[in-house]
C-alpha positions in Angstrom: 126.5 103.0 110.5 129.0 102.9 113.4 132.1 100.8 113.5 134.4 100.1 116.4 137.7 98.3 115.9 139.1 96.6 119.0 142.0 94.4 120.1 142.4 92.8 123.5 145.7 93.6 125.1 145.2 91.1 128.0 142.9 88.3 129.1 141.0 90.6 131.4 140.5 93.4 128.8 137.2 95.2 129.2 134.3 93.9 127.0 132.1 96.1 124.9 128.6 96.3 126.3 126.3 93.9 124.4 129.1 91.4 123.7 129.9 88.2 125.6 133.6 88.7 124.7 135.8 90.8 122.5 136.1 89.5 118.9 139.4 88.0 117.9 141.3 89.1 114.8 139.3 88.0 111.8 135.9 88.1 113.7 133.2 90.7 114.1 130.0 91.3 116.0 127.1 93.1 114.2 123.8 94.5 115.4 120.7 92.5 114.4 119.7 95.2 111.9 123.1 95.2 110.3 123.2 91.4 110.2 120.0 91.5 108.1 121.4 94.2 105.8 124.6 92.2 105.3 122.6 89.2 104.3 120.4 91.1 101.9 122.9 92.9 99.6 125.9 91.8 97.5 129.2 91.4 99.3 131.0 94.0 97.2 128.4 96.6 98.3 128.8 96.1 102.0 130.3 93.0 103.6 133.7 93.4 101.9 134.2 96.5 104.0 134.6 94.4 107.2 137.5 92.0 107.5 136.7 88.5 108.9 133.5 86.6 109.6 130.5 87.2 111.7 130.7 85.5 115.2 127.6 86.8 116.8 125.1 89.7 117.3 125.4 92.8 119.6 122.9 92.7 122.4 120.6 95.5 123.5 123.1 96.8 126.0 125.4 98.0 123.2 122.8 99.7 121.1 120.7 102.8 121.5 117.7 101.7 119.4 116.6 98.4 117.8 117.4 99.5 114.2 121.0 100.7 115.0 123.6 99.7 112.4 126.7 98.9 114.6 129.6 96.6 114.1 132.6 95.7 116.4 135.5 94.4 114.4 138.3 92.4 116.0 141.9 93.3 115.0 145.4 92.2 115.8 146.9 94.5 118.4 149.9 95.4 116.2 147.6 96.3 113.3 145.3 98.4 115.4 148.2 100.2 117.1 149.5 101.4 113.7 146.3 103.4 113.1 146.5 107.1 114.0 143.1 107.2 115.9 143.8 104.2 118.2 143.6 104.7 121.9 144.3 102.4 124.8 141.3 102.2 127.2 140.7 100.7 130.6 136.9 100.6 130.4 134.2 100.8 127.7 130.8 102.2 128.2 127.7 102.1 126.0 127.7 105.9 125.7 128.5 106.9 122.1 129.0 110.2 120.2 127.5 110.2 116.8 129.6 112.1 114.3 130.4 114.9 116.7 126.7 115.8 117.3 126.6 115.2 121.1 126.7 118.9 121.7 123.8 119.4 119.2 121.6 116.9 121.0 122.5 118.3 124.4 121.7 121.8 123.2 118.4 120.9 121.7 117.1 118.5 124.3 118.4 120.7 127.1 116.4 123.6 125.7 113.4 121.4 125.5 113.7 120.1 129.1 114.0 123.6 130.4 111.0 124.6 128.3 108.9 121.9 129.9 110.1 122.5 133.5 108.5 125.9 134.1 105.0 125.1 132.9 105.0 122.0 135.2 106.2 124.0 138.1 103.4 126.5 137.3 100.8 123.7 137.4 102.2 122.3 140.6 102.1 125.8 142.2 98.5 126.4 141.0 97.3 123.0 142.3 99.0 123.6 145.6 97.2 126.9 146.1 93.8 125.5 145.0 91.2 126.6 147.5 93.9 127.8 149.8 91.7 130.5 151.3 88.9 128.1 152.1 91.4 125.7 153.6 92.9 128.3 155.8 89.5 129.3 157.1 88.6 125.7 157.9 91.9 125.0 159.8 91.6 128.4 161.5 88.3 127.1 162.9 90.1 124.0 164.1 92.6 126.2 166.0 89.8 128.2 167.5 88.2 125.0 168.7 91.4 124.1 170.5 93.5 122.2 168.0 97.3 122.6 168.3 99.5 123.6 165.4 100.9 120.0 165.3 97.4 118.6 165.1 96.5 121.0 162.3 99.7 120.0 160.4 98.9 116.3 160.8 95.3 116.7 159.5 96.6 118.8 156.5 99.4 116.3 155.8 97.1 113.3 155.9 94.7 114.9 153.5 97.5 115.8 151.1 99.2 112.4 151.4 96.0 110.5 150.6 95.2 112.5 147.5 98.8 112.5 146.2 99.3 108.8 146.9 96.1 107.9 145.0 97.2 110.1 142.1 100.7 108.5 142.1 99.4 104.9 142.1 96.8 105.8 139.4 99.6 107.3 137.3 101.8 104.2 137.7 98.9 101.9 136.8 98.0 103.9 133.7 101.6 104.0 132.6 101.9 100.2 132.3 99.7 99.7 129.2 101.3 102.8 127.7 104.9 101.6 127.9 104.8 99.6 124.6 103.2 102.5 122.8 105.9 105.0 124.1 108.7 102.6 123.2 107.3 102.4 119.6 107.2 106.2 119.1 109.8 107.2 116.6 110.4 110.6 118.2 114.1 110.6 117.2 113.7 108.7 114.0 113.4 105.2 115.3 111.7 103.3 118.1 113.2 102.6 121.6 113.9 99.4 123.5 111.2 98.7 125.9 113.7 98.6 128.8 114.6 102.3 128.1 111.1 103.4 129.1 110.7 100.9 132.0 111.5 102.6 135.3 113.4 100.6 137.9 111.9 99.7 141.3 113.8 102.5 142.9 112.4 105.0 140.4 108.8 103.7 141.0 109.3 104.0 144.8 110.7 107.6 144.3 107.4 108.5 142.6 105.0 106.7 144.9 106.8 107.9 148.1 108.3 111.2 146.9 105.1 112.8 145.4 103.0 112.3 148.6 105.9 113.6 150.7 106.2 116.7 148.6 102.5 117.2 148.8 102.5 116.9 152.6 105.3 119.4 152.9 103.5 121.9 150.6 100.3 121.5 152.6 102.1 122.3 155.8 103.9 125.2 154.3 100.7 126.7 153.0 99.3 126.9 156.6 102.1 128.9 158.2 99.7 131.8 159.1 97.1 129.5 160.7 99.8 127.7 162.7 101.1 130.9 164.1 97.6 132.2 165.1 94.0 131.1 164.4 93.4 134.7 163.3 96.1 134.6 160.7 93.7 133.6 158.0 91.6 136.8 158.6 94.5 139.3 158.7 94.8 139.7 155.0 95.8 143.0 153.4 96.1 144.0 149.8 99.7 143.4 148.7 101.7 146.3 147.3 101.6 146.7 143.5 104.5 145.0 141.7 107.2 147.4 140.6 108.9 147.7 137.2 112.0 145.9 138.6 110.2 142.7 137.9 111.2 143.2 134.3 114.9 143.0 135.2 115.2 139.2 134.9 113.5 139.2 131.5 115.7 142.0 130.2 118.8 140.2 131.6 117.9 136.9 129.9 117.3 138.6 126.6 120.6 140.5 126.8 122.3 137.2 127.6 120.9 135.6 124.5 121.7 138.6 122.4 125.3 138.6 123.3 125.7 134.8 123.4 126.6 134.5 119.6 129.4 137.0 120.1 131.1 135.0 122.9 130.1 131.3 122.2 133.0 129.0 121.4 132.4 126.6 118.5 133.8 123.3 117.6 137.1 123.9 115.6 136.5 123.6 111.9 139.3 125.5 110.2 139.5 128.7 108.2 136.2 130.2 107.3 134.2 127.3 108.7 132.0 127.0 111.8 131.7 123.5 113.3 128.6 123.8 115.5 127.8 124.7 119.1 130.8 124.4 121.3 131.1 123.2 124.9 130.2 126.7 126.3 127.1 127.0 124.1 125.0 124.6 126.2 125.4 126.1 129.7 125.3 129.7 128.5 122.2 129.1 126.4 120.4 127.1 129.1 121.2 129.8 131.6 119.8 132.4 129.2 116.7 130.4 128.7 116.2 129.8 132.4 116.6 133.5 133.2 114.3 134.5 130.3 111.5 132.1 131.4 111.9 133.2 135.0 111.7 136.8 133.8 108.4 136.1 132.0 107.0 134.6 135.1 108.4 137.5 137.2 107.2 140.3 134.9 103.7 138.8 134.4 102.3 140.4 137.6 103.6 143.8 136.6 102.2 143.4 133.0 98.9 142.4 134.5 98.9 145.4 136.8 99.5 147.7 133.8 96.8 145.9 131.9 94.3 146.3 134.7 94.9 150.1 134.7 94.2 150.3 130.9 91.0 148.2 131.4 89.9 150.4 134.3 90.3 153.6 132.3 88.3 152.1 129.4 85.6 150.6 131.7 82.1 151.3 130.6 80.3 148.3 132.2 80.1 146.9 135.7 81.9 143.6 134.7 84.9 145.5 133.3 85.2 147.6 136.4 84.9 144.6 138.7 87.5 142.7 136.7 90.0 145.6 136.7 89.5 146.0 140.4 90.2 142.4 141.0 93.3 142.4 138.8 94.7 145.5 140.5 94.1 144.0 143.9 96.1 140.8 143.3 97.9 140.8 139.9 100.1 137.9 141.0 97.2 135.5 141.5 95.6 136.7 138.2 98.8 136.0 136.2 99.4 132.7 137.9 96.4 131.2 136.2 97.7 131.9 132.7 101.5 131.6 133.3 101.7 128.2 131.8 100.0 129.3 128.5 102.3 132.3 128.3 105.4 130.0 128.6 103.9 127.7 126.0 103.6 130.6 123.6 107.2 131.6 124.3 108.5 128.1 123.6 106.3 127.8 120.5 107.5 131.1 119.1 111.2 130.1 119.5 110.5 126.8 117.6 108.3 128.5 114.9 111.2 131.0 114.1 114.1 128.6 114.4 113.0 125.5 112.5 112.0 127.3 109.2 115.4 129.1 109.1 117.3 125.9 109.6 115.1 123.9 107.2 115.5 126.6 104.5 119.2 126.4 104.7 119.1 122.6 104.5 116.8 122.7 101.4 119.0 125.2 99.7 122.0 123.0 100.3 120.2 119.9 99.1 119.6 121.4 95.7 123.3 122.0 95.0 125.0 120.5 92.0 127.3 118.4 94.2 124.5 116.7 96.0 125.3 113.2 94.5 129.1 113.6 94.7 130.9 111.4 97.2 133.7 113.0 99.2 136.4 111.2 101.2 139.6 112.5 102.9 142.7 110.5 103.7 144.1 113.0 106.2 144.0 111.9 109.9 143.6 114.4 112.7 146.9 116.4 112.8 149.4 115.4 115.5 151.3 118.5 116.5 154.1 116.3 118.0 154.6 114.4 114.8 158.0 115.2 113.1 156.6 114.1 109.7 152.9 114.7 109.6 150.8 112.3 107.5 149.6 114.1 104.3 147.5 111.3 102.8 148.0 108.2 100.7 151.4 107.6 99.2 151.6 108.5 95.6 151.8 104.9 94.3 148.8 103.9 96.4 146.9 107.0 95.4 147.4 106.4 91.7 146.3 102.8 92.1 143.1 103.8 93.9 142.2 106.4 91.3 142.6 103.9 88.5 140.4 101.3 90.2 137.7 103.9 90.8 137.8 105.1 87.2 137.5 101.5 86.0 134.0 101.3 87.6 131.3 102.2 85.0 129.8 105.6 85.2 132.3 107.2 87.7 134.1 110.5 87.5 137.0 111.1 89.9 138.6 114.4 91.0 141.8 113.6 93.0 143.1 116.3 95.4 146.8 116.0 96.0 149.0 117.6 98.6 150.4 120.8 97.1 153.8 120.3 98.7 155.6 118.1 101.2 154.5 119.9 104.4 151.3 120.4 106.4 149.7 123.4 104.9 146.3 123.8 106.6 143.3 121.6 107.6 139.7 122.0 108.6 138.7 119.5 111.3 135.2 118.7 112.6 135.8 116.2 115.4 138.1 113.3 115.4 138.9 111.6 112.0 137.0 114.3 110.1 139.8 116.5 108.7 140.2 117.8 105.2 142.7 120.0 103.4 141.9 123.6 102.8 144.1 123.7 99.7 145.1 121.1 97.2 146.8 120.5 93.8 144.5 119.3 91.0 145.0 118.4 87.4 142.9 120.6 85.1 141.7 117.6 83.0 140.3 116.0 86.2 138.2 119.1 86.9 136.2 118.9 83.6 133.5 116.5 84.9 132.8 118.9 87.8 131.8 122.2 86.2 130.4 123.5 89.5 133.9 124.1 90.7 134.8 126.3 87.7 137.6 125.9 85.1 141.3 126.2 85.2 142.8 129.4 84.0 144.7 129.1 80.7 148.4 128.4 80.8 149.0 125.2 82.7 147.9 121.6 83.2 147.5 121.8 87.0 146.7 124.4 89.6 146.9 124.8 93.3 143.6 126.0 94.7 141.9 127.0 98.0 139.1 124.5 98.7 138.1 125.8 102.1 134.6 124.5 102.8 134.5 122.0 100.0 135.4 118.9 101.9 134.5 119.6 105.5 131.1 121.3 105.6 127.7 119.7 105.0 126.0 122.9 103.7 128.7 123.8 101.2 126.2 123.7 98.3 124.1 126.3 100.0 126.9 128.5 101.2 128.6 129.2 97.9 131.2 126.8 96.5 134.8 127.8 96.1 135.9 127.1 92.5 139.2 126.2 91.2 139.8 129.3 89.1 139.5 131.6 92.2 142.4 132.1 94.6 144.4 129.6 92.6 147.9 129.5 91.1 149.7 127.4 88.6 151.2 124.1 89.9 154.3 123.3 87.9 154.8 119.6 88.6 152.6 116.5 88.1 150.0 116.5 91.0 149.9 112.7 90.9 153.4 112.6 92.2 152.2 114.1 95.5 150.4 112.2 98.3 146.7 111.8 97.7 144.8 113.9 100.3 141.2 113.6 99.2 138.8 112.5 96.5 135.5 113.6 94.9 133.7 110.8 93.1 130.5 111.1 91.0 128.7 107.8 90.4 125.9 106.8 88.1 123.7 104.6 90.3 123.2 103.6 94.0 124.8 100.1 93.6 128.0 101.6 92.1 128.0 104.1 94.9 128.1 101.3 97.5 130.8 99.5 95.6 132.9 102.7 95.6 132.3 103.0 99.4 133.4 99.4 99.9 136.5 99.9 97.8 137.4 103.1 99.8 136.9 101.3 103.1 140.2 99.6 102.9 142.0 102.9 102.4 140.1 104.9 104.9 140.8 102.2 107.5 144.5 103.2 107.2 143.8 106.5 108.9 141.5 105.1 111.5 138.2 106.4 110.0 135.2 104.5 111.5 132.4 105.8 109.3 131.8 105.3 105.6 132.3 108.3 103.2 129.1 110.2 102.4 127.9 112.2 99.5 127.2 115.9 100.0 123.4 115.1 99.8 123.7 112.4 102.4 125.5 114.6 104.8 123.0 117.3 104.4 120.1 114.9 104.8 121.7 113.4 107.9 122.1 116.8 109.5 118.6 117.8 108.5 117.3 114.6 110.0 119.0 115.5 113.3 117.3 118.9 113.4 114.0 117.3 112.6 114.5 114.9 115.5 115.1 117.8 117.8 112.1 119.5 116.3 109.9 116.5 116.9 110.9 116.2 120.5 110.4 119.9 121.0 107.0 119.9 119.4 106.0 116.9 121.5 107.0 118.9 124.6 105.1 122.0 123.4 102.0 119.8 123.0 102.5 118.5 126.6 103.2 122.1 127.7 99.9 123.3 126.2 98.1 120.4 127.9 99.7 121.2 131.2 99.0 124.9 130.8 95.3 124.3 130.0 95.0 122.1 133.1 96.7 124.9 135.1 94.3 127.5 133.8 91.3 125.3 134.5 92.5 124.5 138.0 93.3 128.2 138.7 90.0 129.5 137.5 88.0 126.8 139.3 90.0 127.4 142.5 89.5 131.1 142.2 85.7 130.6 142.0 85.7 128.4 145.0 87.6 131.0 147.0 85.3 133.8 145.9 82.0 131.9 146.3 80.8 134.3 149.0 81.4 137.6 147.2 80.1 136.3 143.9 77.0 134.9 145.6 76.4 138.2 147.4 76.6 140.0 144.0 74.0 137.6 142.6 71.7 138.2 145.7 72.2 142.0 145.2 70.8 141.6 141.6 73.9 141.1 139.4 73.0 138.7 136.6 75.1 135.6 135.9 76.4 136.9 132.5 78.1 139.8 134.4 80.0 137.4 136.6 80.9 135.4 133.5 82.5 138.4 131.9 84.3 139.2 135.1 85.9 135.8 135.2 86.8 135.8 131.5 88.4 139.3 131.7 90.4 138.3 134.8 92.1 135.6 132.7 92.3 137.2 129.3 93.8 140.6 130.3 97.0 139.0 131.8 97.1 136.4 129.0 97.0 139.0 126.2 99.5 141.4 127.8 102.0 138.7 128.8 101.6 136.8 125.5 102.6 139.9 123.5 105.8 140.2 125.5 106.4 136.4 125.2 106.2 136.6 121.4 108.9 139.3 121.3 111.1 137.5 123.8 110.7 134.3 121.7 111.8 136.1 118.6 115.0 137.4 120.3 115.9 134.0 121.7 115.2 132.5 118.3 117.8 134.8 116.7 120.5 133.5 119.0 119.5 129.8 118.7 119.4 130.2 114.9 123.0 131.6 114.9 124.1 128.7 117.1 122.4 125.9 115.2 122.8 127.3 111.7 126.2 129.0 111.5 126.9 130.9 108.4 124.0 133.1 108.8 120.6 131.4 108.2 118.3 134.4 108.3 115.5 134.5 110.9 112.2 133.9 109.2 108.7 135.0 110.2 106.6 132.2 111.5 104.3 130.7 109.0 100.5 130.2 109.1 100.9 127.0 111.2 102.3 129.2 114.0 99.3 131.6 113.8 97.0 128.6 113.8 98.7 127.2 116.8 98.2 130.5 118.6 94.6 130.6 117.7 94.2 127.0 119.0 95.9 128.0 122.2 93.6 131.0 122.8 90.6 128.8 121.9 91.8 126.2 124.4 92.1 129.0 127.0 88.6 130.2 126.3 87.4 126.6 126.5 89.1 126.1 129.9 87.4 129.3 131.2 84.1 128.4 129.7 84.2 125.0 131.4 84.1 126.7 134.8 81.1 128.8 134.1 78.5 126.1 134.9 80.3 125.8 138.2 80.0 129.5 138.8 76.2 129.5 138.1 75.6 126.6 140.5 77.8 128.0 143.2 76.3 131.5 143.1 72.6 130.4 142.9 70.7 132.9 145.2 68.3 130.1 146.3 71.2 128.1 147.8 73.0 131.0 149.5 74.1 129.8 152.9 77.1 131.0 154.8 78.6 129.6 158.0 
């Protein structure tokens, strides 16, 4: 639930997206989902948290998804100016930051986007080179017949434009009935607005015009040798073997990921606490991922060359010898056909190693004894310029709040008071999410919370270090600080000090919401815009965010596998078309079709197996860095489960199926009865 308190300072004040006007003091706008929720529960469980009356609903422009719970509350300028978190703004956009997780989403989605980019580029490159040798021969014949380079370029461009334009228009037409389905996919936990997945006219034109233009440019670029000379297509030599320097980008990318945890900045979170990936985490990690994936592509030809040497030394049959010779002659082309699958294995390995580690940490935290305990802090973000920093609620207000909470049936309250009249130390995670690292507590109040330990004998109150207790979601899984450790006697009555924070255990969900409603009036004094959460709710929320990133990533991996399978099928089929003549001559010379089948299979499997082994190792190294970034505090890297092995088996089966799908084409193309050459 997201809340925004606003006050207009002038008649031309900016308006929040989705509203017709700013609400006046005593009014509020709520999203449709929140309106339904307000009408369906008792007022003391929700509606009493928001001053005023509903004056309208927030439109789609102010929401991210249809089921968002958002409210915009109108306040008097003087009241709002008194809150510590108030800011004067000249414009308001619909872009929001949810509980400081913007960096997390950018990190996860950025990694996913990069993971999809390379397989798509591989498919585009493979499709561009499809039947390139036959095309060069055909246009070389045009040149010998008198065609100019310009005429050859025009013919090639028209051919490419017609095919690409037809594909673009077909894609746009097929996308229209799929838009409602895509909008209803709850990839990040809830469906989207239809407008979010509806391209604009400019975007449609960019696809319909941009794709054919790119295809025409690629077609012209692929005929450079023919345009220079009609004999350019015939002057082909075996390229030099790739050197071991092709491993350099891969090694550099892995080193970058290995050292990233040592230099990444993190969101500030106080002593002994990590707050999540900082601003430098995203560019550094994306750079490492780009370099690593580029290194896998670059090193693939060298790995294929080494694999061909091993196959040649172990050759006992004609098919093995022919395949190794072909691989050694052009390892780049051989690896190009399986590059997409290798990248898919790399991305899948990273996910298979990271997600179990993060989920394990979340499950351990969720089983803690404080899972159902509500926590709330009354400390605003510290202002270094303030002469008298705010320490919490005044003693009278704090005592009144504790009494009201204890009057509710089934509640147990642990007040945490300021140990002395000065700012001692705070852990902060984003704005309005600060909590004390030490506090004074009464020993009698500690009894209902045995997980925190017991007071040492000798006094009614102690001053204890609480560290992670109030500011970290995974505290139940990381080891709780307890009051008897690193504590000292507190000689005065703690209730005479400002109230900094509270832990509240309740007996049922309805009482929990009443407690939240009661606390809303107090937290509003420090400018807090979100309701207090239990430890379990905080853990579940963070786990849900990781699952959202996981779902998006797995969806992209599925697309990557599909793209990689298409790339492999296109590459193998294109290679058969280019080698129709030598394969047909082999059939005419007496080589049976199964021999040629084994040659084609080996040419794809040797680079796939050799590069996949390296991709698995590289994925594990990258996963260690990502795990450190997403799960600070040391979630151990876990071995992938059986699902990962099953996915690898499915991937290899798909590769074999793609290769097998081209074998009937090979048999028809090389039929000796139809051998005719121009």
